Each structure stands twice: as structure tokens, then as C-alpha cells.
Backbone as a printed PyTorch tensor [residue, N CA C, xyz], in Angstrom:
tensor([[[-19.6340,  30.2820, -31.1700],
         [-18.9070,  30.1310, -30.4240],
         [-17.5200,  31.0070, -30.2510]],

        [[-16.9450,  31.8600, -29.2810],
         [-16.0640,  32.6550, -29.1330],
         [-14.7390,  31.5400, -28.6430]],

        [[-13.4930,  32.0730, -29.0170],
         [-12.5500,  31.3750, -28.6830],
         [-12.0180,  31.1920, -27.4160]],

        [[-12.9370,  31.8080, -26.2120],
         [-12.8320,  31.8760, -25.1830],
         [-13.7260,  30.2910, -24.5300]],

        [[-14.8690,  30.5730, -25.0950],
         [-15.8020,  29.4610, -24.8650],
         [-15.3080,  27.8030, -25.7220]],

        [[-14.3340,  28.0380, -26.7110],
         [-14.0440,  26.8340, -27.2000],
         [-12.8790,  26.3800, -26.0300]],

        [[-12.0880,  27.2740, -25.6120],
         [-10.8090,  26.8990, -24.6990],
         [-11.5270,  25.9460, -23.6950]],

        [[-12.7300,  26.2500, -22.9610],
         [-13.2250,  26.2230, -21.8910],
         [-14.1260,  24.5240, -22.1750]],

        [[-14.8270,  24.5590, -23.5370],
         [-15.2190,  23.4690, -23.8640],
         [-14.3230,  22.4240, -23.9140]],

        [[-13.3140,  22.4000, -24.5450],
         [-12.3050,  21.1710, -24.5080],
         [-11.4370,  20.8520, -23.5300]],

        [[-11.7870,  21.7440, -22.3280],
         [-10.5170,  21.6390, -21.4770],
         [-11.1610,  20.5330, -20.7620]],

        [[-10.0600,  19.2610, -20.1950],
         [-10.7520,  18.3160, -19.5450],
         [-10.5110,  18.3390, -18.3550]],

        [[-11.3030,  17.3710, -17.6620],
         [-11.0740,  17.9160, -15.8450],
         [ -9.7930,  17.6880, -15.4410]],

        [[ -9.5030,  18.3230, -14.1680],
         [ -8.0620,  18.4380, -13.8170],
         [ -7.6080,  16.7830, -13.1500]],

        [[ -9.0200,  16.3450, -12.8300],
         [ -8.6990,  15.2320, -12.0070],
         [ -8.3760,  13.9580, -13.3020]],

        [[ -8.9790,  14.2260, -14.6590],
         [ -8.5360,  13.3540, -15.5350],
         [ -7.1050,  13.6500, -15.8480]],

        [[ -6.8420,  14.5390, -16.2220],
         [ -5.1990,  15.2560, -16.5700],
         [ -4.2800,  14.5540, -15.6160]],

        [[ -4.6250,  14.5070, -14.2270],
         [ -3.5990,  14.0510, -13.1070],
         [ -3.8010,  12.5000, -13.1750]],

        [[ -5.0450,  12.0820, -13.2060],
         [ -4.8050,  10.5040, -13.1950],
         [ -4.1880,   9.9800, -14.7170]],

        [[ -4.2470,  10.4610, -15.7650],
         [ -3.6240,  10.1400, -16.9680],
         [ -1.9920,  10.5340, -16.7870]],

        [[ -1.7150,  11.2790, -16.1240],
         [ -0.3620,  11.5000, -15.7050],
         [  0.1810,  10.5410, -14.8920]],

        [[ -0.4530,  10.0330, -13.9650],
         [ -0.2140,   9.2580, -12.9300],
         [  0.0370,   8.0140, -14.0140]],

        [[ -1.0140,   7.3560, -14.7260],
         [ -1.0310,   6.1280, -15.6050],
         [  0.0230,   6.1330, -16.3850]],

        [[  0.4420,   7.3100, -17.3540],
         [  1.4920,   7.5720, -17.7600],
         [  3.2550,   7.5270, -17.1250]],

        [[  2.9150,   7.7420, -16.0260],
         [  4.0960,   7.3550, -15.1590],
         [  4.5570,   6.1140, -14.4540]],

        [[  3.3490,   5.3610, -14.6930],
         [  3.4900,   4.0340, -14.4290],
         [  4.0760,   3.2490, -15.5230]],

        [[  3.3560,   3.5250, -16.7590],
         [  3.6960,   3.0430, -18.0830],
         [  5.0260,   3.3470, -18.3710]],

        [[  5.4110,   4.4240, -18.1540],
         [  6.9080,   4.8330, -18.4040],
         [  8.1990,   4.1860, -17.2520]],

        [[  7.8380,   4.1980, -15.9310],
         [  8.7520,   3.4330, -15.1400],
         [  8.4930,   2.0290, -15.4460]],

        [[  7.4610,   1.1150, -15.7780],
         [  7.6010,  -0.3090, -16.2120],
         [  8.3810,  -0.6820, -17.4090]],

        [[  8.1340,   0.4590, -18.2030],
         [  8.8010,   0.1950, -19.3960],
         [ 10.4350,   0.3470, -19.1550]],

        [[ 10.9830,   1.1290, -18.3080],
         [ 12.3430,   1.3620, -17.7180],
         [ 12.7190,   0.1400, -16.9280]],

        [[ 11.7310,  -0.5360, -16.1210],
         [ 12.5490,  -1.4840, -15.9030],
         [ 12.1370,  -3.0240, -16.5180]],

        [[ 11.1720,  -2.9810, -17.6960],
         [ 11.3520,  -3.8660, -18.6790],
         [ 12.6420,  -3.7520, -19.6860]],

        [[ 13.2810,  -2.5760, -19.6720],
         [ 14.1600,  -2.4430, -20.5590],
         [ 15.7270,  -2.8110, -19.4500]],

        [[ 15.6150,  -2.3580, -18.4340],
         [ 16.8380,  -2.8600, -17.1840],
         [ 16.8720,  -4.3810, -17.2820]],

        [[ 15.5530,  -5.0000, -17.2860],
         [ 15.4580,  -6.3080, -17.1040],
         [ 15.9600,  -6.8220, -18.3560]],

        [[ 15.8450,  -6.6660, -19.5310],
         [ 16.1910,  -7.1670, -20.9390],
         [ 17.7580,  -6.7570, -21.0760]],

        [[ 18.3580,  -5.8010, -20.2350],
         [ 19.7030,  -5.1730, -20.6980],
         [ 20.4030,  -5.8840, -19.5270]],

        [[ 19.9520,  -6.8450, -18.8600],
         [ 20.6410,  -7.8100, -17.7930],
         [ 20.6250,  -6.8580, -16.5290]],

        [[ 20.3920,  -5.9200, -16.0880],
         [ 20.8950,  -5.0920, -14.9660],
         [ 20.3400,  -6.1140, -13.9070]],

        [[ 21.2380,  -6.2170, -12.7990],
         [ 20.8030,  -6.9670, -11.8980],
         [ 19.7230,  -6.2490, -10.8280]],

        [[ 18.5120,  -6.4590, -10.8230],
         [ 17.2940,  -5.8040, -10.0920],
         [ 17.2230,  -6.4620,  -8.8080]],

        [[ 18.2180,  -5.6900,  -7.9050],
         [ 18.0880,  -6.4050,  -6.4190],
         [ 18.7460,  -5.3230,  -5.7600]],

        [[ 18.2760,  -4.7810,  -4.6070],
         [ 19.1710,  -3.7870,  -3.6980],
         [ 18.7620,  -4.0990,  -2.3040]],

        [[ 19.8810,  -3.3220,  -1.5980],
         [ 19.6210,  -3.6670,  -0.1390],
         [ 20.1420,  -2.2050,   0.8510]],

        [[ 19.3150,  -1.9070,   1.7630],
         [ 19.9160,  -0.8420,   2.4090],
         [ 21.1180,  -1.5770,   3.1950]],

        [[ 22.0800,  -0.1110,   3.8590],
         [ 23.3500,  -1.5690,   4.6390],
         [ 22.7320,  -1.9920,   5.6620]],

        [[ 23.2560,  -3.1330,   5.8100],
         [ 23.0030,  -4.2280,   6.6720],
         [ 21.7060,  -5.1400,   6.6240]],

        [[ 21.1540,  -5.0540,   5.7140],
         [ 19.9680,  -5.4520,   5.3120],
         [ 20.0090,  -6.5860,   4.1320]],

        [[ 19.0690,  -7.6250,   3.9290],
         [ 19.4990,  -8.9800,   2.7630],
         [ 19.1740,  -8.1990,   1.6610]],

        [[ 19.3060,  -8.4980,   0.3990],
         [ 18.9820,  -7.9330,  -0.6970],
         [ 17.6250,  -8.1010,  -0.7390]],

        [[ 16.8530,  -7.1590,  -1.6070],
         [ 15.3450,  -7.6000,  -2.2690],
         [ 15.5020,  -7.4850,  -3.7230]],

        [[ 14.7510,  -8.0280,  -4.0340],
         [ 14.4230,  -7.9390,  -5.4370],
         [ 13.5570,  -6.7340,  -6.1780]],

        [[ 14.0150,  -6.3110,  -6.9650],
         [ 12.9550,  -4.9330,  -7.6370],
         [ 12.5190,  -5.5250,  -8.6950]],

        [[ 11.0460,  -5.9600,  -8.1140],
         [ 10.2000,  -6.4530,  -9.1420],
         [  9.3740,  -5.4830, -10.0800]],

        [[  8.7080,  -6.0060, -11.1190],
         [  7.6250,  -4.7770, -11.8250],
         [  6.3830,  -4.3200, -10.8200]],

        [[  6.2760,  -5.1280, -10.1410],
         [  5.1720,  -4.9240,  -9.3670],
         [  5.6240,  -4.0700,  -8.0950]],

        [[  6.9470,  -4.0440,  -7.9000],
         [  7.1180,  -2.7240,  -6.7940],
         [  7.2950,  -1.3730,  -7.5300]],

        [[  7.6540,  -1.4610,  -8.7300],
         [  8.2570,  -0.1760,  -8.9750],
         [  6.5430,   0.3280,  -9.3480]],

        [[  5.3460,  -0.5560,  -9.7260],
         [  4.0340,  -0.1370, -10.0130],
         [  3.2540,   0.6850,  -8.8740]],

        [[  3.4340,  -0.1070,  -7.7860],
         [  2.9270,   0.2190,  -6.3230],
         [  3.5450,   1.3800,  -6.0180]],

        [[  5.0090,   1.4190,  -6.1270],
         [  5.5730,   2.7370,  -5.4650],
         [  5.0250,   3.8170,  -6.3280]],

        [[  5.1070,   3.5480,  -7.6770],
         [  4.2690,   5.0190,  -8.2280],
         [  2.9040,   5.2960,  -7.9100]],

        [[  2.5510,   4.4290,  -7.8150],
         [  0.7480,   4.7920,  -7.3530],
         [  0.5140,   5.2320,  -6.1530]],

        [[  1.6490,   4.8840,  -5.1550],
         [  1.6030,   5.5660,  -3.6090],
         [  2.2280,   6.5200,  -3.4940]],

        [[  3.3320,   6.8670,  -4.1510],
         [  3.9860,   8.1500,  -4.1070],
         [  3.3780,   9.2380,  -4.8760]],

        [[  3.2950,   8.6760,  -6.0950],
         [  2.4400,   9.7230,  -7.3120],
         [  1.1310,  10.0540,  -6.5730]],

        [[  0.4210,   8.9670,  -5.9580],
         [ -1.1720,   9.2170,  -5.3540],
         [ -0.5810,  10.1600,  -4.0100]],

        [[  0.2050,  10.1550,  -3.3350],
         [  0.6250,  10.9990,  -2.0270],
         [  0.8110,  12.3860,  -2.9380]],

        [[  1.6440,  12.5930,  -3.8650],
         [  1.9980,  13.7910,  -4.0910],
         [  0.5560,  14.6840,  -4.8360]],

        [[ -0.4350,  14.1340,  -5.5650],
         [ -1.6280,  14.2360,  -5.9590],
         [ -2.4930,  14.5530,  -4.7510]],

        [[ -2.0240,  13.8730,  -3.5320],
         [ -3.2370,  13.9160,  -2.2510],
         [ -2.4980,  15.6880,  -1.9950]],

        [[ -1.3640,  15.7190,  -1.6750],
         [ -0.6780,  16.8350,  -1.1060],
         [ -1.2970,  17.7900,  -2.0360]],

        [[ -0.8740,  18.1360,  -3.1090],
         [ -1.6730,  18.9550,  -4.2870],
         [ -3.2580,  19.6660,  -3.6780]],

        [[ -3.9140,  18.5150,  -3.7470],
         [ -5.5430,  18.6150,  -3.8320],
         [ -5.6030,  19.2460,  -2.3350]],

        [[ -5.0490,  18.9090,  -1.3120],
         [ -5.0160,  19.7230,   0.0910],
         [ -4.7840,  20.9610,  -0.0160]],

        [[ -3.6280,  21.2980,  -0.6900],
         [ -3.2130,  22.4690,  -0.9310],
         [ -4.0470,  23.3430,  -1.7730]],

        [[ -4.7930,  22.6560,  -2.7240],
         [ -5.7750,  23.5300,  -3.7300],
         [ -6.8090,  24.0760,  -2.6450]],

        [[ -7.1490,  23.2220,  -1.8850],
         [ -8.4810,  23.3560,  -0.9480],
         [ -8.1130,  24.5160,   0.2810]],

        [[ -6.9310,  24.3480,   1.0380],
         [ -6.8440,  25.4510,   1.8230],
         [ -5.5280,  26.6040,   1.6410]],

        [[ -4.8050,  26.6410,   0.7440],
         [ -3.8520,  27.3020,   0.4650],
         [ -4.0830,  27.5240,  -1.2940]],

        [[ -5.0540,  27.8750,  -1.4430],
         [ -5.5120,  28.2640,  -3.2190],
         [ -4.5240,  29.0680,  -3.9570]],

        [[ -4.1160,  30.0940,  -3.4030],
         [ -3.4110,  30.9830,  -3.9850],
         [ -1.9410,  30.7190,  -3.8710]],

        [[ -1.5800,  30.3870,  -2.9620],
         [  0.1700,  29.5640,  -2.7380],
         [  0.4080,  27.8970,  -3.1080]],

        [[ -0.7500,  27.5060,  -3.6480],
         [ -1.0720,  26.1960,  -3.7810],
         [  0.0970,  25.5760,  -4.7160]],

        [[  0.2640,  26.2800,  -5.8480],
         [  1.3790,  25.7390,  -6.7410],
         [  2.7610,  25.8500,  -6.2930]],

        [[  3.0540,  27.4080,  -5.8770],
         [  4.4320,  27.5940,  -5.4410],
         [  4.5940,  26.6750,  -4.1310]],

        [[  3.7390,  26.3400,  -3.1460],
         [  4.0660,  25.6950,  -2.2440],
         [  4.3300,  23.9390,  -2.6910]],

        [[  3.4330,  23.7570,  -3.7560],
         [  3.4640,  22.4590,  -4.0290],
         [  4.8200,  22.2010,  -4.6880]],

        [[  5.3170,  23.0770,  -5.9000],
         [  6.5570,  22.7920,  -6.5180],
         [  7.7170,  22.7370,  -5.7490]],

        [[  7.7000,  23.6830,  -4.5150],
         [  9.0000,  23.6040,  -3.6100],
         [  8.7850,  22.5270,  -3.2310]],

        [[  8.0390,  22.0200,  -2.6200],
         [  7.9070,  20.7740,  -1.7880],
         [  8.2020,  19.4810,  -3.0690]],

        [[  7.8790,  19.3770,  -3.9230],
         [  8.0180,  18.2170,  -5.0820],
         [  9.6880,  18.2930,  -5.0130]],

        [[ 10.2520,  19.5830,  -5.4370],
         [ 11.5810,  19.6180,  -5.7450],
         [ 12.4390,  19.2630,  -4.5120]],

        [[ 11.8540,  19.5790,  -3.1930],
         [ 12.7350,  19.2040,  -2.0550],
         [ 12.5260,  17.3530,  -1.9510]],

        [[ 11.1430,  16.9330,  -1.8130],
         [ 11.4260,  15.4560,  -2.0000],
         [ 12.0850,  14.7090,  -3.2440]],

        [[ 12.0720,  15.2360,  -4.0010],
         [ 12.6440,  14.6380,  -5.2030],
         [ 14.1800,  14.4700,  -4.8640]],

        [[ 14.7110,  15.5780,  -4.5500],
         [ 16.0790,  16.0890,  -4.0850],
         [ 16.6190,  14.9040,  -3.1280]],

        [[ 15.6590,  14.8820,  -1.9040],
         [ 15.5850,  13.8540,  -0.8300],
         [ 15.7390,  12.4350,  -0.9150]],

        [[ 14.6600,  12.1400,  -2.1080],
         [ 14.6090,  10.8260,  -2.6530],
         [ 16.0850,  10.0910,  -3.3520]],

        [[ 16.7120,  11.1230,  -3.8090],
         [ 18.0940,  10.5840,  -4.6080],
         [ 19.3570,  10.3640,  -3.7410]],

        [[ 19.3540,  11.0080,  -2.0590],
         [ 20.1700,  10.1260,  -1.0730],
         [ 20.1220,   8.7910,  -0.8660]],

        [[ 19.0740,   8.1110,  -0.8380],
         [ 19.0640,   6.6920,  -0.7950],
         [ 19.7070,   6.0200,  -1.8180]],

        [[ 19.1720,   6.3220,  -3.0400],
         [ 20.0590,   5.6230,  -3.9370],
         [ 21.3850,   5.6820,  -3.6800]],

        [[ 22.0880,   6.6830,  -3.3900],
         [ 23.4030,   6.8190,  -3.4390],
         [ 23.8360,   5.6640,  -2.2550]],

        [[ 23.2620,   5.6560,  -1.2820],
         [ 23.6040,   4.7550,  -0.2880],
         [ 23.3360,   3.3360,  -0.2180]],

        [[ 22.4230,   3.1480,  -1.3100],
         [ 21.6620,   1.5240,  -1.4110],
         [ 23.0570,   0.7230,  -1.8690]],

        [[ 23.0210,  -0.4710,  -1.1730],
         [ 23.9060,  -1.8200,  -1.7300],
         [ 23.4490,  -2.1790,  -3.0840]],

        [[ 24.0740,  -1.7830,  -3.9940],
         [ 23.6530,  -2.3180,  -5.2850],
         [ 25.1150,  -2.0400,  -6.2860]],

        [[ 24.2150,  -2.6600,  -7.5430],
         [ 25.3960,  -2.4300,  -8.5420],
         [ 25.3130,  -1.1980,  -9.1190]],

        [[ 26.1460,  -0.6620, -10.1880],
         [ 26.2830,   0.6080, -10.4420],
         [ 25.1590,   0.6310, -11.1480]],

        [[ 24.9900,  -0.4520, -12.2780],
         [ 23.7690,  -0.4090, -12.9130],
         [ 22.2130,  -0.5110, -12.5140]],

        [[ 22.2400,  -0.9070, -11.1230],
         [ 20.8840,  -1.2000, -10.3330],
         [ 21.0860,   0.6700,  -9.8080]],

        [[ 22.0550,   1.1990,  -9.2420],
         [ 21.9650,   2.8010,  -9.0020],
         [ 21.5810,   3.0690,  -9.8070]],

        [[ 22.2290,   3.1600, -11.2390],
         [ 21.6780,   3.9840, -12.2820],
         [ 19.7890,   3.6870, -12.7340]],

        [[ 19.6970,   2.5100, -12.6790],
         [ 18.1990,   2.3620, -13.1180],
         [ 17.7980,   2.8730, -12.0290]],

        [[ 17.9180,   2.9000, -10.5650],
         [ 16.9400,   3.4830,  -9.9130],
         [ 17.0320,   5.1120,  -9.9510]],

        [[ 18.3100,   5.6390, -10.4190],
         [ 18.0320,   6.9600, -10.5820],
         [ 17.1330,   7.4480, -11.5180]],

        [[ 17.3900,   6.6040, -12.7860],
         [ 16.0640,   6.6400, -13.8450],
         [ 15.1050,   6.8970, -13.5110]],

        [[ 14.7490,   6.1520, -12.7310],
         [ 12.8740,   5.6790, -12.4530],
         [ 12.6270,   6.7680, -11.7390]],

        [[ 13.5190,   7.5090, -10.9580],
         [ 13.1070,   8.9820, -10.0660],
         [ 12.6960,   9.8600, -10.7860]],

        [[ 13.9710,  10.1170, -11.9240],
         [ 13.7250,  11.1680, -12.7700],
         [ 12.5550,  11.0220, -13.6460]],

        [[ 12.2920,   9.8510, -13.9460],
         [ 11.0640,   9.7230, -14.9050],
         [  9.7720,  10.0640, -14.1440]],

        [[  9.8330,   9.5690, -13.0750],
         [  8.7810,  10.3050, -12.3380],
         [  8.3960,  11.4440, -11.6930]],

        [[  9.6780,  12.2630, -11.3750],
         [  9.9900,  13.5380, -11.5140],
         [  9.4690,  14.1710, -12.7240]],

        [[ 10.0250,  14.1490, -13.6130],
         [  9.6580,  14.2560, -14.9170],
         [  8.1600,  14.5940, -15.3060]],

        [[  7.2320,  13.6410, -15.0810],
         [  6.2680,  13.4280, -15.6830],
         [  5.0060,  14.1840, -14.5490]],

        [[  5.3130,  13.9420, -13.0360],
         [  4.4820,  13.9800, -12.1170],
         [  4.5590,  15.7480, -11.6950]],

        [[  5.7090,  16.1420, -11.5020],
         [  5.7230,  17.4060, -11.2210],
         [  5.2960,  18.6270, -11.8200]],

        [[  5.7510,  18.4430, -13.3700],
         [  5.0580,  19.5750, -14.5250],
         [  3.4080,  19.1560, -14.1990]],

        [[  2.9590,  18.1090, -14.1420],
         [  1.6010,  18.0370, -14.4760],
         [  0.8360,  18.1180, -13.1710]],

        [[  1.3830,  17.9480, -11.7980],
         [  0.9350,  17.9950, -10.6160],
         [  1.0970,  19.6020, -10.4210]],

        [[  2.2420,  19.9840, -11.1100],
         [  2.3820,  21.4610, -10.4060],
         [  1.6780,  22.7450, -11.4510]],

        [[  0.8180,  22.3140, -12.2880],
         [  0.0030,  23.1090, -13.2240],
         [ -0.7580,  24.1110, -12.2380]],

        [[ -0.9860,  25.4600, -12.4090],
         [ -2.1430,  26.2430, -12.4040],
         [ -3.0950,  25.5980, -12.6690]],

        [[ -4.1380,  25.7000, -11.6870],
         [ -5.7150,  25.1260, -12.2830],
         [ -6.1590,  26.2520, -12.9110]],

        [[ -7.3280,  25.9450, -13.7350],
         [ -8.1090,  26.6410, -14.6590],
         [ -8.8390,  27.7220, -13.6420]],

        [[ -9.1780,  29.1810, -13.8770],
         [-10.0530,  29.7970, -13.1710],
         [-11.0460,  29.4500, -13.2930]],

        [[-11.6890,  29.1490, -12.4450],
         [-13.1840,  28.9280, -12.3180],
         [-14.1090,  29.8840, -12.0130]]])
């Protein structure tokens, strides 16, 4: 078996790598939630003029699945309809979405510890999903 054949033989399917990344993101954010909870961070937040809402572990997990899944779906659509530009468009879009998601954290009515926790969650998600979903697909 040549070196090229070996690389192709051990390469995991793209969907599996992306699913593992989504799972790793969920685990990492839930660990961060657990650490914040154990550290005594008040895990409640509200938007201006609204009642405070608790930030439960299930909220974190569901958010990762929904928004991480939306990013995956966006990348899959780009792969299908804009194959040559999919990576570039997705990376730019992901960067813009990450930047825009940081603004609500600033304007959320919460303690400083809660705001730091929310910012850390956003960074964890971006740090895992952007590189994985932004990878070039193997040539077929």
C-alpha cells in the first residue's frame, strides 16, 4: 500500500469528524458550566427590561446542538452549492457570527462573573467548531 493509499484508508468520513466536534463542544461547554457552578457564579441573566432567566446545563447543551448544528448545516449547503468558495465563505461567516454573538453578552444584565462565563462559552464553541467546520474537504 502506498503512502497515499494509507492516508485515504485511515481518513474518517467528514460527517463523523463534524459530529465528534459537536459532541466535544457540548462536553467542553458543560464542563465550563459545571466549573462556573462549583465556583459559585450566579448563573442567571436577563436582557434589559426582562426577568432574569437561569442558565441551566440543558440550556447550554441545547444551544450548542442548535447553533452548532446550524453552522454545520450552513457549511454543508455551501459545500453543495459553492464548493470552490465554501471554506472562505464559511470562515468569514463564522467569524462575523462569532463577533456578533459577543455583543449580547456585553448588554446582558448579569454579574461580571456571569458575563465572563458567557464569553468563555462563546470562545469554547468558536475555538472547537470554527477550525473543524472550516477545514477543507478531502479531494474526492
